C-alpha positions as CSV (number, residue, x, y, z in Angstrom):
1,X,-62.0,43.1,-33.7
2,X,-62.6,44.2,-30.2
3,X,-63.5,40.7,-29.0
4,X,-60.2,39.4,-30.3
5,X,-58.2,42.0,-28.3
6,X,-60.4,41.4,-25.3
7,X,-59.6,37.5,-25.6
8,X,-55.8,38.2,-25.9
9,X,-55.7,40.4,-23.0
10,X,-57.6,37.8,-20.8
11,X,-55.2,35.1,-21.8
12,X,-52.0,37.1,-20.8
13,X,-53.3,38.2,-17.3
14,X,-52.8,34.8,-15.5
15,X,-49.1,34.4,-16.8
16,X,-48.2,37.9,-15.5
17,X,-49.8,37.2,-12.1
18,X,-47.8,33.9,-11.8
19,X,-44.5,35.7,-12.7
20,X,-45.0,38.5,-10.2
21,X,-45.9,35.9,-7.4
22,X,-42.6,34.0,-8.0
23,X,-40.6,37.2,-7.9
24,X,-42.3,38.2,-4.7
25,X,-41.6,34.7,-3.0
26,X,-37.9,35.0,-4.1
27,X,-37.6,38.4,-2.7
28,X,-39.2,37.3,0.6
29,X,-36.8,34.4,1.0
30,X,-33.8,36.6,0.3
31,X,-34.9,39.2,2.6
32,X,-35.3,36.4,5.4
33,X,-31.8,35.0,4.8
34,X,-30.3,38.7,4.9
35,X,-32.2,39.3,8.2
36,X,-31.0,36.0,9.7
37,X,-27.4,36.8,8.7
38,X,-27.7,40.2,10.1
39,X,-29.3,38.9,13.3
40,X,-26.3,36.3,13.7
41,X,-23.7,39.0,13.0
42,X,-25.1,41.5,15.5
43,X,-26.2,39.2,18.2
44,X,-23.7,36.4,18.1
45,X,-20.8,37.9,16.0
46,X,-18.6,38.6,19.0
47,X,-19.2,35.1,20.4
48,X,-18.3,33.4,17.2
49,X,-15.2,35.5,16.8
50,X,-14.3,34.9,20.5
51,X,-14.5,31.1,19.8
52,X,-12.4,31.3,16.7
53,X,-9.7,33.2,18.6
54,X,-10.0,30.9,21.6
55,X,-9.1,27.7,19.8
56,X,-7.0,26.3,16.9
57,X,-6.8,22.9,15.8
58,X,-3.7,21.3,14.2
59,X,-2.8,17.8,13.3
60,X,0.5,16.8,14.7
61,X,2.6,13.7,13.5
62,X,4.3,11.5,16.0
63,X,7.1,8.9,15.7
64,X,6.3,5.1,15.8
65,X,8.9,2.4,16.8
66,X,11.0,1.2,13.8
67,X,10.8,-2.2,12.4
68,X,12.9,-5.1,13.7
69,X,15.8,-7.0,12.1
70,X,15.9,-10.8,12.2
71,X,18.4,-13.2,11.3
72,X,17.7,-16.3,8.9
73,X,16.3,-18.4,11.9
74,X,14.1,-15.6,13.1
75,X,16.4,-14.5,16.0
76,X,16.2,-10.8,16.8
77,X,19.4,-8.9,15.7
78,X,17.9,-5.4,16.2
79,X,14.9,-4.6,18.5
80,X,13.3,-1.8,20.4
81,X,13.2,-1.1,24.0
82,X,10.3,0.9,25.3
83,X,10.8,3.4,28.1
84,X,8.6,5.7,30.1
85,X,9.0,9.3,29.0
86,X,8.1,12.9,29.9
87,X,7.4,14.8,26.7
88,X,6.8,18.5,25.7
89,X,4.7,19.6,22.7
90,X,5.5,23.2,21.9
91,X,2.6,25.4,21.1
92,X,2.1,27.9,18.4
93,X,3.9,31.2,19.1
94,X,4.4,30.3,22.8
95,X,6.5,32.8,24.7
96,X,9.9,32.2,26.3
97,X,8.8,33.3,29.8
98,X,5.8,30.8,29.5
99,X,8.2,28.0,28.9
100,X,10.4,29.1,31.6
101,X,7.4,29.2,34.0
102,X,6.6,25.6,32.9
103,X,10.2,24.4,33.4
104,X,10.3,25.8,36.9
105,X,7.0,24.1,37.9
106,X,8.2,20.9,36.3
107,X,11.3,20.7,38.5
108,X,9.1,20.1,41.4
109,X,8.1,16.8,40.2
110,X,11.0,15.8,37.9
111,X,14.7,15.4,38.1
112,X,16.6,15.5,34.8
113,X,20.2,14.2,34.2
114,X,22.8,16.9,34.5
115,X,24.0,17.9,31.0
116,X,26.7,20.4,29.8
117,X,24.9,23.5,29.0
118,X,26.5,25.8,26.5
119,X,27.2,29.4,27.5
120,X,24.4,30.4,25.0
121,X,22.0,28.1,26.6
122,X,22.6,29.8,30.0
123,X,22.2,33.3,28.4
124,X,18.9,32.2,26.9
125,X,17.7,30.8,30.2
126,X,18.4,34.1,31.9
127,X,16.7,36.2,29.1
128,X,13.6,34.1,29.2
129,X,12.7,36.1,32.3
130,X,10.8,39.0,30.9
131,X,11.8,41.5,33.7
132,X,15.3,40.5,33.4
133,X,15.4,40.9,29.8
134,X,13.8,44.5,30.0
135,X,16.6,45.2,32.5
136,X,19.4,44.1,30.2
137,X,17.9,45.9,27.3
138,X,17.9,49.2,29.3
139,X,21.5,48.9,29.9
140,X,22.4,48.5,26.2
141,X,23.9,51.3,24.3
142,X,21.6,53.3,22.0
143,X,23.1,52.0,18.8
144,X,22.4,48.4,20.0
145,X,18.6,49.4,20.3
146,X,18.1,52.0,17.6
147,X,19.5,52.6,14.1
148,X,21.3,55.8,13.1
149,X,17.8,57.3,12.3
150,X,16.5,56.7,15.7
151,X,14.3,53.7,14.7
152,X,13.8,50.7,16.7
153,X,16.1,47.7,15.6
154,X,14.4,44.5,15.0
155,X,13.5,42.4,18.0
156,X,16.0,39.7,16.9
157,X,18.8,42.0,16.8
158,X,18.0,43.6,20.2
159,X,17.9,40.1,21.6
160,X,21.2,39.2,20.0
161,X,22.8,42.2,21.6
162,X,21.3,41.5,24.9
163,X,22.5,38.0,24.7
164,X,26.0,39.2,24.0
165,X,25.8,41.7,26.9
166,X,24.9,38.7,29.2
167,X,27.7,36.5,28.0
168,X,30.1,39.4,28.7
169,X,28.9,40.7,32.1
170,X,26.8,38.0,33.8
171,X,28.1,35.3,36.0
172,X,27.1,32.1,34.1
173,X,27.5,29.8,36.8
174,X,24.3,28.1,37.9
175,X,23.1,26.6,41.2
176,X,21.9,23.0,41.0
177,X,18.2,24.1,40.9
178,X,19.0,26.6,38.2
179,X,20.7,23.8,36.1
180,X,17.6,21.8,36.3
181,X,15.4,24.5,35.1
182,X,17.9,25.7,32.4
183,X,18.1,22.2,31.0
184,X,14.5,21.7,30.7
185,X,14.0,25.1,29.3
186,X,16.7,24.6,26.7
187,X,15.0,21.3,25.5
188,X,11.6,23.1,25.3
189,X,12.8,26.1,23.5
190,X,14.9,24.1,21.0
191,X,11.7,22.3,19.8
192,X,9.8,23.2,16.6
193,X,6.4,24.7,16.9
194,X,3.8,21.7,17.4
195,X,6.6,19.1,17.6
196,X,7.1,16.8,20.5
197,X,10.5,16.5,22.2
198,X,11.5,14.3,25.2
199,X,12.3,16.1,28.4
200,X,13.4,12.8,30.0
201,X,13.2,9.4,28.4
202,X,15.8,7.4,30.5
203,X,15.3,6.0,34.1
204,X,12.0,8.0,34.6
205,X,10.7,6.8,38.0
206,X,7.1,5.5,38.6
207,X,6.9,8.4,41.2
208,X,7.9,11.0,38.6
209,X,5.3,9.6,36.2
210,X,2.7,9.8,38.8
211,X,3.6,13.3,40.1
212,X,3.8,14.9,36.5
213,X,0.6,13.1,35.5
214,X,-1.3,14.5,38.5
215,X,-0.2,18.1,37.7
216,X,-0.5,18.1,33.9
217,X,-3.2,20.8,34.0
218,X,-0.6,23.0,35.5
219,X,2.0,22.2,32.9
220,X,0.9,23.5,29.4
221,X,2.5,21.2,26.7
222,X,3.9,18.6,29.1
223,X,2.7,15.0,28.6
224,X,3.5,11.4,29.8
225,X,4.3,8.8,27.1
226,X,6.7,6.3,25.9
227,X,10.0,6.5,23.9
228,X,11.9,3.6,22.3
229,X,15.6,3.1,21.6
230,X,17.4,0.4,19.4
231,X,18.7,-2.7,21.3
232,X,20.8,-5.6,20.2
233,X,19.6,-9.0,21.8
234,X,22.2,-10.9,19.8
235,X,25.1,-8.9,20.9
236,X,27.7,-7.1,18.7
237,X,27.6,-9.3,15.7
238,X,27.2,-7.5,12.4
239,X,27.3,-4.1,14.1
240,X,29.0,-2.5,11.1
241,X,26.4,-3.9,8.6
242,X,23.2,-3.3,10.7
243,X,24.0,0.4,10.8
244,X,23.0,3.1,13.3
245,X,20.0,5.4,14.0
246,X,20.4,9.1,14.6
247,X,19.4,10.5,18.1
248,X,16.6,13.0,18.5
249,X,19.2,15.7,19.0
250,X,21.0,14.7,15.9
251,X,17.7,14.5,13.8
252,X,18.0,14.3,10.1
253,X,21.4,14.1,8.4
254,X,22.5,17.4,6.9
255,X,23.3,15.8,3.5
256,X,19.6,14.7,3.1
257,X,17.8,17.2,5.2
258,X,15.9,19.0,2.3
259,X,14.6,15.9,0.6
260,X,13.7,14.2,3.7
261,X,11.6,17.2,5.0
262,X,9.7,17.2,1.7
263,X,8.6,13.5,2.2
264,X,7.0,14.3,5.7
265,X,10.0,14.0,8.2
266,X,10.6,16.3,11.0
267,X,13.9,17.8,11.8
268,X,14.4,15.9,15.1
269,X,13.1,12.5,13.6
270,X,15.4,9.5,14.4
271,X,16.4,8.0,11.1
272,X,18.8,5.3,9.6
273,X,22.2,7.0,9.4
274,X,24.2,4.1,7.9
275,X,24.0,0.8,6.0
276,X,21.1,-1.6,6.6
277,X,19.2,1.0,8.7
278,X,19.8,3.6,6.1
279,X,19.3,1.4,3.1
280,X,16.0,0.2,4.1
281,X,14.9,3.5,6.0
282,X,11.6,3.7,4.1
283,X,10.7,0.2,5.2
284,X,11.9,0.5,8.9
285,X,10.4,3.9,9.6
286,X,6.7,3.0,9.7
287,X,3.8,5.4,9.4
288,X,3.6,8.3,11.9
289,X,0.7,8.8,14.2
290,X,-1.6,11.6,13.8
291,X,-2.9,13.6,16.8
292,X,-5.3,16.5,16.7
293,X,-3.9,19.3,19.1
294,X,-6.4,22.0,20.1
295,X,-4.5,25.3,21.2
296,X,-6.3,28.2,23.0
297,X,-5.7,31.9,22.5
298,X,-2.9,31.8,25.1
299,X,-1.0,29.1,22.8
300,X,-1.6,26.5,25.5
301,X,-2.4,22.9,24.4
302,X,-5.9,22.2,25.6
303,X,-6.3,18.7,24.3
304,X,-4.7,16.0,22.3
305,X,-6.9,13.5,20.3
306,X,-5.4,10.6,18.6
307,X,-6.9,10.3,15.1
308,X,-4.4,7.7,13.8
309,X,-2.2,5.7,16.2
310,X,0.4,5.0,13.5
311,X,1.9,1.9,12.2
312,X,5.1,0.3,13.4
313,X,7.9,-0.1,10.7
314,X,8.1,-3.4,8.8
315,X,10.6,-6.0,9.7
316,X,13.7,-7.1,7.8
317,X,14.6,-10.9,7.6
318,X,18.2,-11.4,6.8
319,X,19.8,-14.3,5.0
320,X,22.5,-14.6,7.6
321,X,22.3,-17.1,10.5
322,X,23.5,-15.2,13.6
323,X,24.9,-18.4,15.2
324,X,27.0,-19.1,12.0
325,X,27.9,-15.5,11.7
326,X,29.2,-15.6,15.3
327,X,31.2,-18.7,14.7
328,X,32.7,-17.2,11.6
329,X,33.7,-14.1,13.4
330,X,35.3,-16.1,16.1
331,X,37.2,-18.2,13.9
332,X,38.5,-15.2,11.9
333,X,39.6,-13.5,15.1
334,X,41.2,-16.8,16.4
335,X,43.2,-17.3,13.2
336,X,44.3,-13.7,13.0
337,X,45.4,-13.8,16.7
338,X,47.3,-17.0,16.1
339,X,49.2,-15.3,13.2
340,X,49.9,-12.2,15.3
341,X,51.3,-14.5,18.0
342,X,53.6,-16.0,15.4
343,X,54.8,-12.5,14.4
344,X,53.2,-12.5,10.9
345,X,50.9,-9.5,11.3
346,X,53.0,-6.6,11.9
347,X,52.1,-5.0,8.6
348,X,48.6,-6.6,8.1
349,X,45.7,-4.2,8.2
350,X,43.0,-7.0,8.8
351,X,41.3,-10.1,7.6
352,X,38.1,-10.8,5.8
353,X,35.7,-13.8,5.0
354,X,32.4,-14.5,3.3
355,X,30.2,-17.4,3.0
356,X,27.5,-17.3,0.2
357,X,25.0,-19.5,-1.3
358,X,26.2,-19.8,-5.0
359,X,22.7,-20.6,-6.3
360,X,20.9,-17.7,-5.1
361,X,23.4,-15.2,-4.0
362,X,22.3,-15.1,-0.4
363,X,25.0,-14.0,2.1
364,X,25.4,-16.6,4.8
365,X,28.1,-15.0,6.8
366,X,30.2,-11.8,6.3
367,X,32.9,-11.0,8.7
368,X,36.0,-8.7,8.8
369,X,38.3,-7.2,11.2
370,X,40.6,-4.0,10.9
371,X,43.9,-4.2,12.4
372,X,45.7,-0.9,13.4
373,X,49.3,-1.6,12.6
374,X,50.3,1.3,14.9
375,X,48.4,0.4,18.0
376,X,47.6,-3.3,17.2
377,X,44.1,-2.6,18.2
378,X,41.7,-4.8,16.2
379,X,38.0,-3.6,15.5
380,X,35.0,-4.9,13.5
381,X,35.0,-4.2,9.9
382,X,32.6,-6.5,8.1
383,X,32.0,-3.8,5.6
384,X,35.6,-4.1,4.5
385,X,34.3,-7.0,2.4
386,X,32.6,-4.4,0.1
387,X,34.7,-1.2,0.5
388,X,38.2,-2.5,0.4
389,X,40.3,-3.8,-2.4
390,X,43.1,-6.4,-2.4
391,X,45.4,-7.7,-5.0
392,X,44.2,-11.2,-4.4
393,X,46.8,-13.5,-6.2
394,X,46.4,-17.0,-7.6
395,X,42.6,-17.3,-6.7
396,X,42.1,-15.4,-10.1
397,X,43.8,-18.3,-11.9
398,X,40.5,-20.2,-12.6
399,X,39.2,-17.0,-14.5
400,X,42.4,-17.0,-16.5
401,X,42.1,-20.5,-17.6
402,X,38.5,-20.0,-18.4
403,X,39.3,-16.8,-20.3
404,X,41.9,-18.5,-22.5
405,X,39.4,-21.5,-23.2
406,X,36.6,-19.0,-24.1
407,X,39.4,-17.0,-26.4
408,X,40.2,-20.4,-28.0
409,X,43.9,-20.6,-27.4
410,X,43.5,-23.7,-25.5
411,X,40.7,-26.3,-25.6
412,X,39.5,-28.9,-23.0
413,X,41.3,-31.7,-24.8
414,X,44.4,-29.7,-25.9
415,X,45.8,-27.6,-23.1
416,X,49.3,-28.7,-22.4
417,X,51.7,-25.9,-22.5
418,X,55.4,-25.4,-21.5
419,X,56.1,-24.5,-17.8
420,X,59.1,-22.5,-18.6
421,X,60.0,-19.4,-16.5
422,X,59.6,-16.0,-18.3
423,X,62.7,-13.9,-18.8
424,X,61.8,-10.3,-19.7
425,X,64.6,-7.8,-20.9
426,X,66.3,-6.2,-18.0
427,X,63.8,-7.7,-15.5
428,X,63.9,-10.3,-12.7
429,X,62.8,-13.8,-13.6
430,X,59.0,-14.5,-13.6
431,X,58.4,-17.8,-12.1
432,X,56.2,-20.1,-10.0
433,X,56.5,-20.8,-6.4
434,X,58.5,-23.9,-6.9
435,X,62.1,-24.0,-8.6
436,X,62.2,-23.1,-12.3
437,X,62.5,-26.2,-14.4
438,X,60.7,-28.4,-11.9
439,X,58.1,-29.3,-14.8
440,X,58.7,-29.2,-18.5
441,X,55.0,-29.1,-19.6
442,X,51.7,-28.5,-17.7
443,X,48.0,-29.1,-18.3
444,X,45.5,-26.5,-17.3
445,X,43.9,-28.8,-14.6
446,X,47.4,-29.4,-13.1
447,X,48.3,-25.7,-13.3
448,X,45.4,-25.0,-11.0
449,X,46.0,-27.9,-8.8
450,X,49.5,-26.8,-8.1
451,X,49.1,-23.1,-8.8
452,X,51.5,-22.5,-11.6
453,X,52.2,-19.0,-12.4
454,X,54.2,-19.8,-15.5
455,X,51.4,-21.7,-17.0
456,X,49.1,-18.5,-16.7
457,X,51.7,-16.3,-18.1
458,X,52.0,-18.6,-21.1
459,X,48.3,-18.4,-21.6
460,X,48.6,-14.6,-21.6
461,X,51.3,-14.8,-24.3
462,X,49.1,-16.8,-26.3
463,X,46.1,-14.5,-25.9
464,X,48.4,-11.5,-26.8
465,X,49.9,-13.1,-29.8
466,X,53.2,-12.5,-28.2
467,X,56.5,-12.4,-29.9
468,X,59.1,-13.5,-27.2
469,X,62.7,-14.1,-27.1
470,X,63.9,-14.9,-23.4
471,X,65.9,-12.0,-21.9
472,X,65.8,-10.0,-25.2
473,X,62.6,-9.3,-26.6
474,X,58.8,-9.3,-26.0
475,X,55.9,-7.7,-28.1
476,X,52.2,-8.5,-27.5
477,X,49.0,-7.0,-28.9
478,X,48.2,-3.7,-27.3
479,X,44.7,-4.9,-26.3
480,X,46.0,-7.7,-24.0
481,X,44.6,-6.0,-20.9
482,X,41.3,-5.5,-22.6
483,X,41.2,-9.1,-23.6
484,X,41.9,-10.3,-20.1
485,X,39.7,-7.7,-18.3
486,X,36.7,-8.3,-20.7
487,X,36.6,-11.9,-19.8
488,X,37.2,-11.0,-16.0
489,X,34.3,-8.7,-16.2
490,X,31.8,-11.4,-17.0
491,X,32.6,-12.8,-13.6
492,X,32.2,-9.4,-12.0
493,X,35.9,-8.8,-11.2
494,X,36.5,-5.2,-10.7
495,X,33.0,-4.1,-10.7
496,X,30.3,-3.6,-8.1
497,X,28.3,-6.8,-7.3
498,X,25.1,-5.0,-6.7
499,X,24.7,-6.2,-3.0
500,X,21.9,-4.4,-1.2
501,X,24.3,-2.3,1.0
502,X,25.3,1.3,0.4
503,X,29.0,2.0,0.1
504,X,30.1,-0.9,-2.3
505,X,33.0,0.2,-4.5
506,X,34.5,-1.1,-7.6
507,X,37.8,-2.7,-7.9
508,X,41.1,-1.0,-8.7
509,X,42.3,-1.7,-12.1
510,X,46.1,-1.0,-12.7
511,X,47.6,1.3,-15.3
512,X,48.0,0.0,-18.9
513,X,49.8,3.1,-20.3
514,X,53.4,2.5,-19.2
515,X,55.7,3.8,-22.1
516,X,58.1,1.0,-21.7
517,X,56.7,-2.1,-23.4
518,X,58.6,-4.6,-21.2
519,X,57.1,-3.1,-18.1
520,X,53.6,-2.9,-19.6
521,X,53.7,-6.4,-21.0
522,X,55.3,-7.6,-17.6
523,X,52.2,-6.1,-15.8
524,X,50.0,-8.2,-18.3
525,X,51.7,-11.3,-17.3
526,X,51.2,-10.3,-13.5
527,X,47.5,-9.9,-14.4
528,X,47.3,-13.4,-15.7
529,X,48.1,-15.0,-12.3
530,X,46.2,-12.4,-10.2
531,X,49.1,-10.1,-9.1
532,X,48.2,-6.7,-10.6
533,X,44.4,-5.5,-10.3
534,X,42.6,-5.3,-7.0
535,X,39.2,-6.6,-6.1
536,X,36.8,-6.6,-3.2
537,X,36.3,-9.9,-1.4
538,X,32.5,-9.7,-2.4
539,X,33.5,-9.6,-6.0
540,X,35.7,-12.7,-5.5
541,X,32.6,-14.4,-3.7
542,X,30.4,-13.5,-6.7
543,X,33.1,-14.8,-9.2
544,X,33.6,-18.1,-7.3
545,X,29.8,-18.6,-7.2
546,X,29.7,-18.4,-11.0
547,X,32.3,-21.2,-11.2
548,X,30.3,-23.3,-8.5
549,X,26.8,-22.8,-10.0
550,X,27.7,-23.4,-13.7
551,X,28.3,-19.9,-15.0
552,X,25.6,-17.6,-13.6
553,X,26.8,-14.4,-12.0
554,X,24.3,-13.9,-9.0
555,X,23.6,-10.7,-7.4
556,X,24.5,-11.1,-3.7
557,X,21.8,-10.0,-1.1
558,X,21.5,-9.8,2.7
559,X,17.7,-9.0,3.1
560,X,15.7,-12.2,2.3
561,X,12.2,-10.9,2.9
562,X,10.2,-8.0,4.5
563,X,7.2,-8.6,6.9
564,X,4.6,-6.3,8.3
565,X,4.0,-5.9,12.0
566,X,0.6,-6.7,13.5
567,X,-1.1,-4.4,16.1
568,X,0.0,-6.9,18.8
569,X,3.6,-6.4,17.7
570,X,3.9,-9.9,16.0
571,X,5.4,-10.6,12.6
572,X,2.6,-10.1,10.1
573,X,2.2,-11.0,6.3
574,X,5.3,-11.0,4.0
575,X,5.2,-8.0,1.7
576,X,8.4,-8.6,-0.1
577,X,10.4,-11.8,-0.8
578,X,13.7,-11.6,-2.6
579,X,14.0,-13.6,-5.8
580,X,17.6,-14.6,-6.9
581,X,18.8,-12.2,-9.6
582,X,21.1,-13.4,-12.5
583,X,23.1,-10.6,-13.7
584,X,24.6,-12.4,-16.8
585,X,25.5,-15.9,-18.0
586,X,29.3,-16.4,-18.7
587,X,30.3,-17.7,-22.2
588,X,32.1,-20.7,-21.2
589,X,30.8,-24.3,-22.1
590,X,30.3,-27.0,-19.6
591,X,33.3,-28.7,-21.1
592,X,35.5,-25.8,-20.4
593,X,34.2,-25.4,-16.9
594,X,34.9,-28.9,-16.2
595,X,38.6,-28.2,-16.7
596,X,38.6,-25.7,-14.0
597,X,36.4,-27.8,-11.7
598,X,38.8,-30.7,-12.1
599,X,41.8,-28.6,-11.2
600,X,40.1,-27.1,-8.1
601,X,38.9,-30.5,-7.0
602,X,42.4,-32.1,-7.3
603,X,44.0,-29.1,-5.4
604,X,42.2,-30.5,-2.4
605,X,41.4,-34.1,-2.9
606,X,44.0,-35.2,-5.6
607,X,47.2,-37.1,-5.0
608,X,49.6,-34.6,-6.4
609,X,52.3,-33.8,-4.1
610,X,52.5,-30.2,-5.2
611,X,48.6,-29.7,-4.6
612,X,48.1,-26.5,-2.5
613,X,44.8,-27.1,-0.6
614,X,45.2,-30.7,0.8
615,X,44.6,-29.3,4.3
616,X,40.9,-29.6,3.5
617,X,41.1,-33.2,2.3
618,X,39.1,-35.7,4.0
619,X,36.1,-33.7,5.1
620,X,32.6,-35.1,5.2
621,X,31.6,-32.7,2.5
622,X,34.2,-32.7,-0.2
623,X,35.7,-29.2,-1.2
624,X,36.9,-27.8,-4.4
625,X,39.2,-25.0,-3.9
626,X,42.0,-22.6,-5.0
627,X,44.5,-21.0,-2.9
628,X,46.2,-17.7,-3.5
629,X,49.2,-15.6,-2.6
630,X,50.1,-12.1,-4.0
631,X,53.3,-10.2,-3.4
632,X,53.0,-6.7,-2.2
633,X,54.9,-4.0,-0.3
634,X,54.0,-2.3,3.0
635,X,53.9,1.5,2.8
636,X,54.0,3.4,6.1
637,X,51.4,6.2,5.7
638,X,53.5,8.0,8.4
639,X,56.6,7.8,6.2
640,X,55.5,8.2,2.6
641,X,58.9,8.8,1.5
642,X,60.1,5.3,2.5
643,X,62.2,4.2,-0.4
644,X,62.7,0.5,0.7
645,X,59.3,-0.7,2.0
646,X,59.3,-4.3,3.5
647,X,57.8,-7.1,1.2
648,X,54.5,-8.5,2.3
649,X,52.1,-11.3,1.2
650,X,48.4,-11.4,0.9
651,X,47.0,-14.9,1.5
652,X,43.6,-15.7,-0.1
653,X,41.3,-18.7,-0.6
654,X,38.2,-19.6,-2.7
655,X,36.2,-22.7,-2.5
656,X,32.8,-24.5,-2.7
657,X,31.2,-27.5,-1.2
658,X,29.9,-30.1,-1.8
659,X,32.2,-30.3,-4.7
660,X,29.6,-32.2,-6.9
661,X,26.5,-30.2,-5.8
662,X,27.8,-26.9,-4.4
663,X,25.7,-25.2,-1.5
664,X,28.1,-22.9,-0.2
665,X,31.0,-20.8,-1.4
666,X,33.8,-19.7,1.1
667,X,36.2,-16.9,0.3
668,X,39.0,-15.5,2.5
669,X,41.7,-12.9,2.3
670,X,44.4,-12.1,4.8
671,X,46.4,-9.1,3.4
672,X,49.9,-8.0,4.1
673,X,51.3,-10.8,6.2
674,X,55.0,-10.9,6.5
675,X,56.9,-12.4,3.5
676,X,58.0,-15.5,5.6
677,X,54.4,-16.4,6.5
678,X,52.4,-19.3,5.2
679,X,48.8,-19.7,3.8
680,X,47.9,-22.1,6.8
681,X,45.8,-19.5,8.6
682,X,43.5,-18.9,5.7
683,X,43.1,-22.5,4.9
684,X,42.4,-23.3,8.7
685,X,39.7,-20.5,8.6
686,X,38.1,-21.8,5.4
687,X,38.1,-25.4,6.8
688,X,36.3,-24.2,10.0
689,X,33.8,-22.2,8.0
690,X,32.9,-25.2,5.9
691,X,32.6,-27.5,8.9
692,X,30.5,-25.0,10.9
693,X,28.2,-24.3,8.0
694,X,27.3,-28.1,7.3
695,X,27.1,-28.8,11.0
696,X,24.5,-26.0,11.6
697,X,22.7,-26.8,8.4
698,X,22.1,-30.2,9.6
699,X,20.9,-28.9,13.0
700,X,18.4,-26.3,11.6
């Protein structure tokens, strides 16, 4: 019994020893660690704390040049000009008197352009002097320094009161030297913490660069760098389409400030403010540089180390050939000027033209001018092609014929109708441009060739199941407008085309709720020959392309591809290539389309004496076309109560070439010419556009 106990005791002793040894070792290591921490805290604690207080490192983002914009042939439309610049990076919690001291030193080496300083800027400049600020505060009444309980007001409220005192009592006229200092101080103080602003970025001389660079150690936050601005090597073409970029002072647009700040922008960033620059902002902006800024305890920038140089924005390659665009703009201005000389444009508010590839939707040219009828001043308005609507007139007739064919009221082989004028109750006669009774009957093809209004109205009567007695009675289905517009909608008439530009609008569809049936049905008849609803010219280009390409409504576009920029500044790899987008297939058959194509071909190339577009006959590339006129009235905005407005005419044109294998569509509108004008100007413009297109296509 005793041996067993002794044996058990002997076996347990080594295990207890090992456990005690492990505990001792752990305790010893912990004691050493505590001792080391205590030693560091006692001996080096103040040193570490001092180092932490001495410097602070922050990563600051910097802007990079925007991407370029090129035309279809690689010519630069929008580029960047690099300029020497003197910069200022505002430190954390930097004091006003410190910035003032830096500004005073900097004026020894730098001359800045004279700017108009606001009164508040001058007051802030004076108050940046600490001694002067104390002097002004001492002069303030007690209630402007303390509340009713005798407690100090907030520093911001005291400063505001001091500022008001200066504005009221101080002479705000500055000497030339003071203006220089105040200008620099205003720019410095207006910067956000750890953001970089340009103190001077235009006409910085080599001597100024050298002087400032030599004394950077005396100028906390000041640096020597580069700035860029947009330039336009190809001149003023497409200015309204290309858009603009904000200045550093303007910064982010107010309507998108919050959302842009959330995505990494700074308040003073220059960003696209309109059209292509705005639409493709995320592409053109590039990736900001990253710089680690070390700031000491006095809020002075000790060093700036570039961690990432940034990446220049990607480039846009457009579908537009700048030479062809220039030719179209010049031809448009020339024809409008000729019409003005003839006295036809007194009420006209402009002219517009588009050339488009019907097979892809690529815009080849897009020109427009706006005419101020009060001053006769003409300005660029290419955007009027997408944000202005016009009643286009007879160019809509091909859509009406196709609508009737699709509705089944006529067929490709049976489409002869009376060409009688329409007499509605208590209304003027509704007829074609030629004398009533000239033709007894009319085919669809010839109706397009000679532009018969009466034929189109008879189509509407058939589609509306009309009961009609001349001068006495008319009744049509209530959905006649819906029938017509449902078909027109397939072509895109009245609806946004989807072009890659902001600001596009829908068409304007006239009222269909008139309580007088004769008026309502009369409007439906007007609709049938294009004299009621209003469309943008881009919608007309899309519609014409659908006829030219066999029935496909294509989405128009201006940006063909996007390319990166290499480190050397050259165009790099393509990161996006636009693919033609078919929005819908229109429900007509090839046989039905052939009826319209024959009519449009004969309008130019046929032998009918009443054909309306023979001015384009004999061209090397045969054209199929449809001309248009729409009657309207000029309403003077300065005299809205005018009860007898003068009648005007809008001239329009649609066409494509070559007629047997279309490569380009041309559309033109010249609104509100005088009622005695002719359509020769729109025809002459269209002819020039076709000729220039094929001439340049052959030379490219």
